[in-house]
N, C-alpha and C positions, 0 to 999 in steps of 0.2 A: 404505653401502647395498649395494655389490657384495658385500662380505664376508657380509652377512646373507643375501643371496640364495644365495650359494655354500654357506653353512652349512646353509641350509634344504634345498637340493638334495642335499647329501651326507647329511644326516640322513634324508631321504626314501628315498634309495637304500640306505642302511645298514639302515633298519628293515625293508625288504622282503627284504633278503639274510638277515637273522637271524630272519625270521618262523617260527614253529613251533619245535618242539624236535627234537633229534637222536634218532632211533630207528634201531635196527638194520634194515637192509634185509631184506625178507621174500623168501626164496628158495624158490620152489615146487619140490617134488621132481620129478625127472625120471622119467617113466614110460617104460620101454622095453617095447614090445609085440613079442613074438616072433610071427613069421609062422606061420600054420598049416602043418602039414606037407603039402607037395604034391610031386608028382613034378617032376623037373627038365625033363621033356619038355613041360610045360604051355606054355612059351613058344615052342615050335617049331611050333605049329599055324598061326599067322598066316603065317609065311613059306611053309609048305607049301601053304596055300590060295592064296596069291598066285602061287606057281610053277605050281600046277595051272591057275589062270585064264589065266596067260600062255601056258602050253602049249596050252590049249584054243583060245585066240585064234589062235595060230600055226598050229595044225593045221586050223583052219577056213578059212584062206586058201589 
C-alpha cells in the first residue's frame, strides 16, 4: 500500500514537471533610446539656485 501511494505521488509530481512542450524562449529586442541633445549646463541650474537661496538667507541675517 505504501508503494502504491509513493508511486502515485511520484507520478503526480512527474506529470506536472513535464507538462507542456519545450519551446524556445522569446527574447524581446532591447531598445536603446538616445537622449535628446541638450547642453551640459542643464544640470547646473539646481545647485546654482540653491546657492543663491542660501546666499540670500545669509545676507538677510
